C-alpha positions in Angstrom: 30.0 6.6 -21.1 31.5 7.4 -24.7 29.1 7.0 -27.5 29.6 8.3 -31.0 27.1 10.9 -31.6 26.3 10.1 -35.2 27.4 7.5 -37.6 27.2 10.1 -40.6 30.2 12.3 -41.0 29.3 15.6 -39.4 31.2 17.5 -42.3 28.8 16.0 -44.9 25.8 17.2 -43.2 24.5 20.3 -45.1 22.7 22.8 -43.0 20.8 25.8 -44.5 19.6 28.8 -42.4 17.4 31.4 -44.0 15.9 34.9 -42.9 19.0 36.1 -40.8 18.6 33.5 -38.0 20.8 34.2 -35.1 24.4 34.0 -35.4 24.6 32.2 -32.0 22.8 29.3 -33.7 25.0 29.0 -36.5 28.0 29.1 -34.0 26.5 26.4 -31.9 26.3 24.1 -34.8 30.0 24.7 -35.9 31.1 24.1 -32.3 29.2 20.8 -32.4 31.3 19.8 -35.4 28.7 20.8 -38.2 31.2 22.9 -40.3 28.9 23.0 -43.6 26.5 25.7 -42.5 25.3 28.4 -44.9 23.2 31.3 -43.8 21.3 33.6 -45.9 19.6 36.9 -44.7 16.4 36.8 -46.5 13.7 34.5 -47.5 13.5 32.4 -50.7 10.8 32.0 -53.3 9.4 28.3 -53.8 11.3 28.1 -57.0 14.6 29.4 -55.2 14.0 27.1 -52.3 13.3 24.0 -54.4 16.9 24.6 -56.0 18.5 25.4 -52.6 17.4 22.4 -50.6 18.3 19.4 -53.0 21.3 18.3 -50.8 20.4 20.1 -47.6 19.7 17.8 -44.5 18.8 20.3 -42.0 16.9 23.7 -42.9 16.4 26.5 -40.5 13.7 29.2 -41.3 11.7 31.9 -39.6 8.0 33.0 -40.5 8.4 34.5 -44.1 9.8 31.2 -45.7 7.0 29.0 -47.1 7.9 25.3 -47.1 5.4 24.1 -49.7 4.7 20.2 -50.8 7.0 21.0 -53.9 9.7 22.3 -51.8 9.3 19.2 -49.5 9.2 16.7 -52.6 12.5 18.2 -54.0 14.5 17.8 -50.6 15.3 14.2 -50.6 17.9 14.4 -48.2 16.2 16.6 -45.6 15.9 15.3 -42.1 14.5 18.2 -40.1 13.3 21.8 -40.4 13.7 24.2 -37.4 11.3 27.0 -37.4 13.1 29.7 -35.3 10.0 31.5 -34.2 6.6 30.7 -32.4 4.4 29.2 -35.4 4.6 26.5 -38.0 1.9 27.8 -40.3 4.7 28.4 -42.8 5.3 24.6 -43.3 3.1 22.2 -45.0 2.9 19.9 -42.0 0.9 17.1 -44.0 3.7 17.0 -46.7 6.6 17.1 -44.1 4.8 14.2 -42.0 4.5 12.1 -45.3 8.0 12.3 -45.8 9.2 11.6 -42.4 10.6 15.1 -41.8 10.9 16.2 -38.2 9.4 19.9 -37.6 10.5 21.9 -34.6 9.7 25.4 -33.4 10.0 27.5 -30.3 6.5 28.0 -28.8 7.6 29.8 -25.6 10.8 31.5 -26.3 9.5 35.1 -26.9 6.5 35.2 -24.7 7.8 37.7 -22.3 8.9 40.0 -25.1 5.5 40.2 -26.5 3.7 40.3 -23.2 5.8 43.2 -22.2 5.1 45.1 -25.3 1.4 44.7 -25.1 1.4 46.4 -21.6 3.7 49.2 -23.0 1.2 49.7 -26.0 -1.8 49.8 -23.7 -0.3 52.4 -21.8 0.8 54.5 -24.7 -2.6 54.5 -26.4 -4.7 54.8 -23.4 -2.7 58.0 -22.8 -3.0 59.0 -26.4 0.8 59.3 -26.7 1.0 58.6 -30.5 -1.0 61.9 -31.1 1.2 63.9 -28.7 4.2 62.5 -30.2 3.3 63.5 -33.6 2.3 66.9 -32.8 5.6 67.5 -30.8 7.6 66.3 -34.0 5.5 68.9 -36.0 6.3 71.5 -33.4 2.9 71.6 -32.0 2.7 71.9 -28.1 -0.4 69.5 -27.2 -0.4 69.5 -23.3 -3.9 68.2 -22.6 -5.4 65.5 -20.3 -8.5 65.1 -22.5 -8.9 61.5 -23.6 -5.9 60.2 -21.4 -6.6 57.7 -18.8 -4.8 55.4 -16.3 -4.6 51.5 -16.9 -5.7 51.1 -13.1 -9.2 50.3 -12.9 -9.8 49.6 -16.6 -10.8 46.3 -18.1 -8.4 44.2 -20.3 -10.2 41.6 -22.6 -7.9 38.9 -23.8 -9.0 36.9 -27.0 -7.1 33.7 -26.5 -5.5 32.6 -23.1 -2.5 30.7 -24.2 1.3 31.3 -23.4 1.3 34.9 -24.3 -2.2 35.6 -23.3 -2.0 34.3 -19.9 1.3 36.3 -19.2 -0.2 39.5 -20.2 -2.9 38.6 -17.7 -0.6 38.5 -14.9 1.3 41.6 -15.8 -2.0 43.6 -16.4 -3.4 42.7 -12.8 -0.2 43.9 -11.5 -1.1 47.3 -12.9 -4.5 47.1 -11.3 -6.5 46.2 -14.2 -9.5 43.9 -14.3 -8.8 41.0 -16.8 -11.4 39.1 -18.8 -10.8 36.2 -21.2 -12.3 34.2 -23.9 -10.6 31.0 -25.2 -12.2 28.2 -27.4 -10.6 25.7 -24.9 -11.3 25.6 -21.2 -8.5 27.4 -19.4 -7.6 27.8 -15.8 -7.6 31.6 -15.0 -4.4 33.0 -13.5 -4.7 35.5 -10.5 -8.3 37.0 -10.6 -8.8 36.8 -14.3 -12.4 35.9 -15.5 -13.2 33.5 -18.1 -16.2 34.6 -20.4 -18.5 32.4 -22.5 -18.2 34.4 -25.6 -16.2 36.6 -27.7 -19.1 39.1 -27.6 -19.1 39.2 -23.9 -15.2 40.0 -23.7 -15.7 42.8 -26.4 -18.7 44.4 -24.6 -17.0 45.0 -21.4 -13.4 45.6 -22.4 -11.6 48.9 -22.4 -8.6 47.4 -24.3 -8.8 44.1 -26.3 -5.7 42.3 -27.1 -5.7 39.3 -29.5 -3.6 36.2 -29.0 -5.0 33.4 -31.4 -3.5 31.4 -34.2 -4.2 31.7 -37.8 -6.9 29.2 -38.7 -9.9 29.2 -40.9 -11.8 30.0 -37.8 -10.0 33.1 -36.9 -9.7 34.7 -40.3 -11.3 38.1 -39.9 -12.3 37.3 -36.4 -12.5 41.0 -35.6 -14.7 42.3 -38.5 -17.2 44.9 -39.0 -19.9 42.9 -37.1 -17.7 42.3 -34.0 -16.3 45.9 -34.1 -20.0 46.9 -33.2 -19.7 45.2 -29.9 -16.7 47.1 -28.6 -17.1 49.8 -26.0 -17.0 53.4 -27.5 -13.5 54.5 -27.7 -12.1 51.1 -26.9 -8.4 50.0 -28.0 -7.6 47.0 -30.3 -4.2 45.5 -30.1 -3.3 42.6 -32.6 0.2 41.2 -32.2 -1.0 37.8 -33.0 -1.5 36.9 -36.7 -2.3 39.1 -39.7 -5.5 37.4 -41.0 -7.2 37.8 -37.7 -8.5 41.5 -38.2 -10.3 43.0 -41.1 -8.0 46.1 -41.4 -10.3 48.1 -43.6 -13.3 47.6 -41.1 -11.0 48.5 -38.4 -9.8 51.6 -40.3 -13.5 52.7 -40.7 -14.3 52.3 -36.9 -11.1 54.4 -36.1 -12.0 57.1 -38.7 -15.8 57.6 -37.4 -14.6 57.6 -33.7 -16.3 54.2 -32.8 -12.6 53.0 -31.4 -10.0 55.1 -29.8 -7.0 53.5 -30.9 -5.2 50.6 -32.1 -1.9 48.8 -32.3 -1.1 46.5 -35.1 2.1 44.5 -35.7 0.9 41.7 -38.2 -0.9 42.1 -41.6 -2.4 40.0 -44.3 0.3 41.0 -46.5 3.9 41.9 -45.5 6.9 42.8 -47.4 9.7 40.2 -48.0 12.5 42.1 -46.5 13.7 45.4 -44.8 13.3 48.5 -46.9 10.6 47.1 -49.2 7.5 49.3 -49.5 4.6 48.8 -47.1 1.0 49.8 -47.4 -1.9 49.6 -45.0 -5.5 51.4 -44.7 -4.4 52.2 -41.1 -1.4 54.6 -42.0 -1.9 58.2 -41.0 -4.7 57.6 -38.7 -5.0 59.2 -35.2 -3.9 57.0 -32.0 -2.6 54.4 -34.0 0.6 52.3 -33.6 2.0 50.4 -36.4 5.1 48.1 -36.0 6.8 45.9 -38.6 6.0 42.2 -37.2 8.4 42.9 -34.1 6.2 41.8 -31.3 8.8 39.0 -30.1 11.9 40.7 -31.6 14.1 41.4 -28.7 17.8 40.2 -28.4 16.8 38.0 -25.5 13.9 36.4 -27.4 16.1 35.8 -30.5 18.8 34.1 -28.2 16.0 32.0 -26.4 14.7 30.8 -29.7 18.0 29.9 -31.1 19.1 28.0 -28.1 15.5 26.4 -28.0 15.4 25.2 -31.7 19.0 24.4 -32.0 18.8 22.0 -28.9 15.9 20.2 -30.4 17.8 19.7 -33.6 20.9 18.5 -32.1 18.8 16.1 -30.0 17.2 14.6 -33.1 20.5 14.5 -35.1 22.5 12.8 -32.3 20.0 11.0 -30.3 16.9 10.4 -32.3 14.9 12.5 -29.7 11.6 14.0 -31.2 10.2 15.8 -28.4 8.5 19.1 -29.7 8.1 17.7 -33.1 4.9 18.7 -35.1 5.2 15.7 -37.6 7.2 12.7 -36.5 6.0 11.0 -33.1 7.7 12.3 -29.9 10.2 9.9 -28.4 12.6 10.9 -25.9 15.3 8.3 -25.2 19.0 8.4 -23.6 21.7 6.8 -25.7 22.5 3.2 -25.0 26.1 1.8 -24.7 27.2 -1.2 -26.5 24.5 -1.0 -29.3 24.1 0.9 -32.5 20.8 2.9 -33.0 18.7 2.9 -36.1 15.7 5.3 -36.5 13.0 3.9 -38.8 10.0 6.2 -39.9 7.1 4.3 -41.8 3.4 4.9 -42.8 1.1 4.0 -40.0 -0.3 0.8 -41.3 -0.7 -2.6 -39.6 2.1 -5.1 -39.5 5.0 -2.6 -40.0 6.5 -3.4 -36.5 5.9 -7.2 -37.1 7.6 -7.1 -40.4 10.8 -5.2 -38.8 11.0 -7.9 -36.1 10.7 -10.9 -38.6 13.2 -9.3 -40.7 15.8 -8.9 -37.9 15.0 -12.3 -36.1 15.6 -14.2 -39.6 19.1 -13.2 -39.6 19.4 -13.6 -35.4 20.0 -9.8 -34.9 19.8 -9.1 -31.4 17.3 -6.0 -30.5 18.6 -4.4 -27.3 15.9 -2.0 -27.1 13.0 -1.0 -29.2 10.6 1.9 -29.0 7.5 2.6 -31.3 5.2 5.7 -31.3 2.5 6.5 -33.9 0.3 9.4 -35.0 -2.4 9.3 -37.6 0.0 9.0 -40.6 3.1 7.7 -39.6 5.3 5.4 -37.1 8.5 6.2 -35.6 10.5 3.2 -34.4 13.9 3.6 -32.4 16.1 0.3 -32.3 19.3 -0.3 -30.5 20.8 -3.4 -32.1 23.7 -5.5 -31.6 26.9 -3.7 -32.8 28.3 -6.6 -34.9 25.2 -6.9 -37.2 24.0 -3.2 -37.3 25.1 -2.6 -40.9 23.1 -5.6 -42.1 19.9 -4.6 -39.9 20.3 -1.1 -41.6 20.0 -2.8 -45.1 17.1 -5.1 -44.0 14.9 -2.2 -42.5 15.2 -0.2 -45.8 13.5 -3.0 -47.4 10.7 -3.3 -45.1 7.3 -2.3 -46.8 5.8 1.1 -46.0 9.3 2.5 -45.1 9.6 6.2 -45.4 13.0 6.9 -44.0 15.8 4.9 -42.3 18.9 6.4 -40.6 21.8 4.6 -38.6 22.3 7.3 -35.8 25.4 6.0 -34.2 
């Protein structure tokens, strides 16, 4: 079956990639005929973004770029945003939804990379390797078993039991650890992991605590001076989740007074914009602390997986109208239809729009081969396959339907 993939000339589609997104993703778009691809290594400020996105149809970002309502309002041609990372906190999803902009991410692509690193950090910290490494670099021989332990038989507490937390759980059990977890949602434990009824219940019994929660108002400073008092003496804290989840000053005090035995932190309330910028935290210089620059999921395998995942979602939307995995426009997944032209219609979710669409088309005897509608609280997404001979007329009619946000002839 031969179907034209898009009615809009691919060479006229402007694509902007920020934050040094994988070259493979850039190459994939060019191989598919999207030749007008611009790639920048760093993030842009709001003012710079407002200027940069005016004629952009597709925007690719990572976690640093903040897509505000002002940015979205200035992006009149923007069809989709691809977040080449795990989260979508950096995008104003409400504004994107209102403007019919599809937002994709790659929620599972770096799961293994983070999970492996959590296990590696647990071993390093429970053996007090950071202290011994520092001493060796300073020319001091510190061969001592005091304060060094095996992971086997220890209890790992997981706060959050989603994609990453559950995989850490499996790896930890393979090393002979006992695993307990707390999640605000009911989760089926894997292996012999045990669900706890509260955060406190996990903290009081864990030798190592690892955080795997999103950044929400409820999780801000989840680990604070109050909750730090519930940790076991000399326990270890690992935060490779979100920067606002831990009160770093309170953590610093607990490490200095010996209440905690160590920590590994990868994410911070404030992070530099680019490599080489000055970075400061109250945890610098503390004993048995590992600090990394937000690289929990930064492996070559993860970056390739993220590039493949997000690129595939963007291709499917641009060329088939498929929105599976979208955080804004309702999810619809449809195969291409031969012998018809496909029109995508995004509108405000109010009563009567679908009826208005059908009324307008029936007035002019335009045959609908297939029609699919899905809605969320704010918008509706209709995919229409119509008679080829009258598709241009249908497109113009649909643009005039009241409450329309976006209309696009796909092929």
